[in-house]
C-alpha positions as CSV (number, residue, x, y, z in Angstrom):
1,M,0.0,0.0,0.0
2,I,1.6,3.3,-1.1
3,L,1.6,6.1,1.5
4,L,0.9,9.6,0.6
5,G,3.7,12.0,1.5
6,V,3.9,12.4,5.2
7,P,5.8,15.2,6.8
8,A,8.7,13.8,8.8
9,V,7.4,15.4,12.0
10,I,4.2,13.4,11.7
11,G,6.1,10.1,11.2
12,A,8.2,11.0,14.2
13,L,5.1,11.6,16.3
14,V,3.5,8.4,15.3
15,F,6.6,6.4,16.1
16,G,7.1,8.3,19.2
17,Y,3.7,7.2,20.4
18,V,3.5,3.7,19.1
19,S,7.1,2.6,19.2
20,L,6.2,-0.5,21.1
21,D,9.4,-1.1,22.9
22,D,8.4,2.0,25.0
23,S,4.6,1.6,24.6
24,N,4.0,0.8,28.3
25,S,4.3,4.4,29.2
26,A,0.9,6.0,30.0
27,N,2.5,9.4,29.1
28,A,3.2,8.5,25.4
29,A,2.4,11.2,22.9
30,I,-1.0,11.0,21.2
31,V,-1.1,11.9,17.5
32,D,-4.1,14.1,16.4
33,P,-3.9,14.7,12.6
34,T,-5.2,17.9,11.1
35,N,-6.0,16.8,7.5
36,C,-6.9,13.6,5.6
37,I,-3.4,12.9,4.3
38,E,-1.9,13.0,7.8
39,L,-4.9,10.9,9.1
40,Q,-4.4,8.2,6.5
41,N,-0.7,7.9,7.1
42,T,-1.2,7.9,10.9
43,V,-3.8,5.2,10.6
44,L,-1.7,3.0,8.4
45,T,1.4,3.4,10.6
46,F,-0.6,2.7,13.8
47,E,-2.2,-0.3,12.2
48,A,1.1,-1.8,11.1
49,Q,2.6,-1.3,14.6
50,L,-0.4,-2.9,16.3
51,L,-0.1,-5.9,14.0
52,D,3.6,-6.1,15.0
53,E,2.6,-5.9,18.7
54,G,0.1,-8.7,18.2
55,E,2.8,-10.9,16.8
56,R,5.2,-9.9,19.6
57,I,2.5,-10.9,22.2
58,D,2.1,-14.3,20.5
59,A,5.9,-14.7,20.5
60,D,6.1,-13.8,24.2
61,L,3.5,-16.3,25.1
62,Q,5.2,-19.0,23.2
63,L,8.5,-18.2,24.8
64,M,6.9,-18.7,28.3
65,R,5.4,-22.0,27.2
66,D,8.7,-23.2,25.9
67,E,11.0,-21.9,28.7
68,G,9.0,-21.5,31.9
69,P,10.3,-18.9,34.3
70,T,13.6,-18.1,32.6
71,E,15.0,-14.6,32.7
72,N,13.7,-13.8,29.2
73,A,10.3,-15.4,29.8
74,T,9.9,-13.5,33.1
75,T,10.7,-10.2,31.4
76,A,8.1,-11.0,28.8
77,A,5.5,-12.0,31.4
78,F,5.9,-8.7,33.3
79,R,5.6,-6.8,30.0
80,L,2.4,-8.6,29.1
81,D,1.0,-8.2,32.6
82,D,1.5,-4.5,32.4
83,L,-0.1,-3.9,29.0
84,P,-3.8,-3.9,30.0
85,T,-3.3,-1.1,32.6
86,S,-0.6,1.0,30.7
87,A,-0.3,0.8,27.0
88,I,-3.7,-0.6,25.9
89,P,-5.8,2.3,27.4
90,E,-3.5,4.8,25.4
91,W,-3.9,2.7,22.2
92,E,-7.6,2.8,22.7
93,R,-7.5,6.5,23.3
94,Q,-5.5,6.9,20.1
95,E,-8.0,4.8,18.2
96,A,-10.9,7.0,19.4
97,I,-9.1,10.2,18.3
98,L,-8.5,8.8,14.8
99,V,-12.1,7.8,14.5
100,G,-13.3,11.2,15.6
101,D,-10.8,12.8,13.2
102,Q,-12.3,10.9,10.3
103,E,-15.7,12.2,11.1
104,T,-14.5,15.8,11.7
105,L,-12.3,15.9,8.6
106,D,-15.0,14.2,6.5
107,C,-12.5,11.6,5.1
108,D,-15.1,9.0,4.2
109,T,-13.8,8.8,0.7
110,E,-10.4,7.7,2.0
111,L,-11.0,4.0,1.8
112,D,-7.6,3.2,3.3
113,I,-8.6,5.2,6.4
114,T,-11.9,3.3,6.9
115,A,-10.3,-0.1,6.3
116,G,-7.3,0.9,8.5
117,L,-9.6,1.9,11.4
118,V,-11.5,-1.3,11.1
119,N,-8.2,-3.3,11.3
120,I,-7.0,-1.2,14.2
121,D,-10.2,-2.0,16.1
122,N,-10.0,-5.7,15.3
123,E,-6.3,-5.9,16.3
124,L,-7.0,-4.2,19.7
125,V,-9.9,-6.7,20.3
126,Q,-7.5,-9.6,19.5
127,I,-4.8,-8.1,21.7
128,N,-7.2,-7.8,24.6
129,Q,-8.6,-11.3,24.0
130,A,-5.1,-12.8,24.0
131,L,-4.2,-11.2,27.3
132,T,-7.5,-12.0,29.0
133,L,-7.8,-15.7,27.8
134,D,-7.8,-17.9,30.8
135,D,-4.9,-20.1,29.7
136,N,-2.8,-17.2,28.9
137,E,-3.6,-15.3,32.1
138,E,-2.7,-18.5,34.0
139,L,0.6,-18.8,32.0
140,I,1.6,-15.2,32.7
141,N,0.7,-15.5,36.3
142,D,2.6,-18.7,36.7
143,V,5.8,-17.2,35.3
144,I,5.4,-14.0,37.3
145,T,4.7,-15.7,40.6
146,S,7.7,-18.0,40.1
147,E,9.9,-14.9,39.9
148,E,8.1,-13.4,42.9
149,D,8.9,-16.4,45.0
150,G,12.6,-15.8,44.3
151,Y,13.3,-19.3,43.0
152,D,12.6,-21.5,40.0
153,P,10.1,-24.3,41.0
154,C,10.8,-26.1,37.8
155,L,14.5,-26.4,38.7
156,D,15.6,-30.0,38.9
157,D,19.1,-29.5,40.4
158,A,20.5,-32.5,42.1
159,S,22.1,-30.5,44.9
160,V,18.6,-29.1,45.8
161,H,16.4,-32.1,45.1
162,A,18.7,-34.8,46.4
163,A,17.8,-36.5,49.7
164,P,17.6,-33.9,52.4
165,A,20.7,-33.3,54.6
166,A,20.9,-34.7,58.1
167,G,18.7,-32.7,60.4
168,S,16.5,-31.4,57.6
169,G,14.5,-34.5,56.9
170,S,14.8,-37.9,55.1
171,G,13.4,-39.7,52.1
172,D,10.9,-42.5,52.6
173,G,12.2,-44.7,49.8
174,N,9.6,-43.6,47.3
175,N,11.0,-40.2,46.4
176,N,8.8,-38.5,48.9
177,V,10.1,-35.9,51.4
178,V,9.6,-36.8,55.0
179,P,10.4,-33.9,57.2
180,L,12.2,-34.2,60.5
181,A,10.1,-32.5,63.2
182,G,11.5,-29.8,65.3
183,N,13.9,-26.9,65.0
184,P,12.5,-25.4,61.8
185,V,14.4,-22.7,59.9
186,K,13.2,-19.2,60.8
187,V,12.7,-16.9,57.8
188,D,12.4,-13.2,58.9
189,V,9.9,-11.1,56.9
190,S,9.5,-7.5,57.8
191,E,5.9,-6.4,58.6
192,S,6.7,-2.7,57.9
193,K,8.1,-3.5,54.5
194,Y,5.6,-6.1,53.5
195,P,2.4,-5.4,55.5
196,E,0.0,-7.1,53.1
197,S,2.0,-10.3,52.8
198,T,2.6,-10.6,56.5
199,Q,-1.1,-9.9,57.3
200,H,-2.1,-12.6,54.9
201,I,0.2,-15.1,56.5
202,K,-1.1,-14.2,60.0
203,D,-4.7,-14.5,58.8
204,A,-4.2,-17.8,57.0
205,I,-2.5,-19.3,60.1
206,A,-5.3,-18.0,62.3
207,A,-7.8,-19.7,60.0
208,G,-6.0,-23.1,60.3
209,A,-3.1,-23.1,57.9
210,P,0.1,-24.6,59.3
211,A,2.7,-22.3,60.7
212,V,5.5,-24.7,60.0
213,L,6.0,-25.6,56.3
214,T,8.1,-28.2,54.5
215,L,10.3,-27.1,51.6
216,D,9.4,-29.1,48.5
217,R,10.1,-27.6,45.2
218,R,9.0,-30.6,43.1
219,D,5.6,-31.2,41.6
220,P,3.4,-33.2,43.9
221,A,3.3,-37.0,43.7
222,G,1.3,-38.2,40.7
223,T,2.3,-35.4,38.4
224,A,3.2,-37.3,35.2
225,N,5.8,-35.0,33.7
226,K,7.6,-31.8,34.6
227,D,5.2,-29.0,33.6
228,K,6.9,-26.1,31.7
229,K,4.2,-23.8,32.9
230,C,5.8,-24.5,36.3
231,N,4.9,-25.8,39.6
232,K,1.7,-27.9,39.6
233,R,1.0,-27.1,43.3
234,R,0.7,-23.4,42.4
235,K,-1.9,-24.1,39.7
236,L,-3.9,-26.1,42.2
237,S,-3.8,-23.3,44.8
238,L,-4.7,-20.6,42.2
239,K,-7.4,-22.6,40.4
240,G,-10.6,-20.5,40.4
241,H,-9.0,-17.3,41.5
242,K,-8.9,-14.6,38.8
243,K,-6.0,-12.3,38.6
244,V,-6.8,-8.8,39.8
245,K,-5.4,-6.1,37.5
246,G,-2.6,-4.2,39.1
247,K,-2.1,-6.8,41.9
248,D,-0.5,-10.1,42.5
249,L,-2.2,-13.3,43.9
250,D,-0.4,-14.2,47.1
251,E,-0.8,-17.7,48.4
252,Y,-0.2,-19.4,51.8
253,P,0.9,-22.1,52.3
254,F,3.4,-21.4,49.5
255,A,3.6,-23.5,46.4
256,M,7.3,-24.2,47.3
257,S,6.0,-26.1,50.3
258,A,4.6,-29.6,50.6
259,E,1.6,-28.1,52.4
260,G,0.7,-25.8,49.5
261,G,-1.7,-26.5,46.7
262,T,-5.4,-27.1,46.8
263,G,-7.0,-25.3,49.7
264,A,-4.3,-22.7,50.1
265,S,-5.4,-19.2,51.1
266,V,-5.2,-16.8,48.1
267,R,-5.4,-13.0,48.4
268,A,-4.8,-10.2,45.9
269,I,-2.2,-7.8,47.3
270,A,0.1,-5.1,46.0
271,S,2.6,-6.4,43.5
272,S,5.6,-4.7,45.2
273,D,4.6,-6.2,48.6
274,N,4.2,-9.7,47.2
275,R,7.3,-9.7,45.1
276,G,9.5,-8.2,47.8
277,S,8.4,-10.7,50.5
278,G,8.5,-13.6,48.0
279,S,12.0,-12.8,47.0
280,T,13.0,-12.4,50.7
281,I,11.6,-15.9,51.5
282,G,12.9,-17.6,48.3
283,N,16.5,-16.2,48.8
284,A,16.5,-17.2,52.5
285,L,15.7,-20.8,51.4
286,R,17.6,-21.0,48.2
287,N,20.4,-23.3,49.5
288,Q,18.1,-25.4,51.7
289,P,17.3,-28.9,50.5
290,D,13.8,-30.2,50.0
291,G,12.5,-31.6,53.3
292,T,13.7,-28.7,55.3
293,Q,11.1,-27.4,57.7
294,F,10.7,-23.6,57.9
295,E,8.4,-21.0,59.4
296,I,7.9,-17.3,58.7
297,N,9.1,-15.1,61.6
298,I,7.3,-11.7,61.3
299,V,9.6,-8.9,62.4
300,P,9.0,-5.2,62.6
């Protein structure tokens, strides 16, 4: 499709707004063409870049399916998780301006404009559908929560998943972790830094959840194969809980514990709170073998 001559400044504005590497910014510039030629070229450029973004979303989702919570996949997951509350509202705003400009400028005879606006609307619908599809939301959430917990639950490292060290627990001969009671590892979590996470832990324990947990990063017994979407126990705990935009789903008991899974308490809390406390806990237990008993020690 041949574009009509576009002043360089218009092209710069369009790419400044829709350059999708930086598109998460809610402060991105909005283009408001003043004549039909500018409108046509803005529409066509916006359409092309949204198509590229749709392809990038598909590629990001496939990366997460293939790799689980690797560094690249986690970066992609956070990007996709951010789109519905940052870039997409701005894209929808841009679409509305372009539709209004077509009516104001009376550009109905510009067929490329009409077709382009239809394509923009369709692409925005498809992008929204891709990001709100249950399987994709679960996939994004799995990768993000794996990063939040500060460890990779799909890791199958012999030094971590070998028989627990003396004093931590023992195997039962069937590849199941049997914890040794007493003297659990204390993991300090600051109440002032992470008020929502610590309150959730206190509430869950008060409601009957165990205070002492058993570190077990493997999928629960009966899981046929390692699941690249990551820890099966997490999926069981989050089943039926919809992700709340702008928040993370926090769970207790944790998916990294043998006590986690179906029946865990799940609460939507601030992302920074959840990710900070999760990283603190995960890092504190990173070198502990499966079978280690631990409990959260809430400190000021």
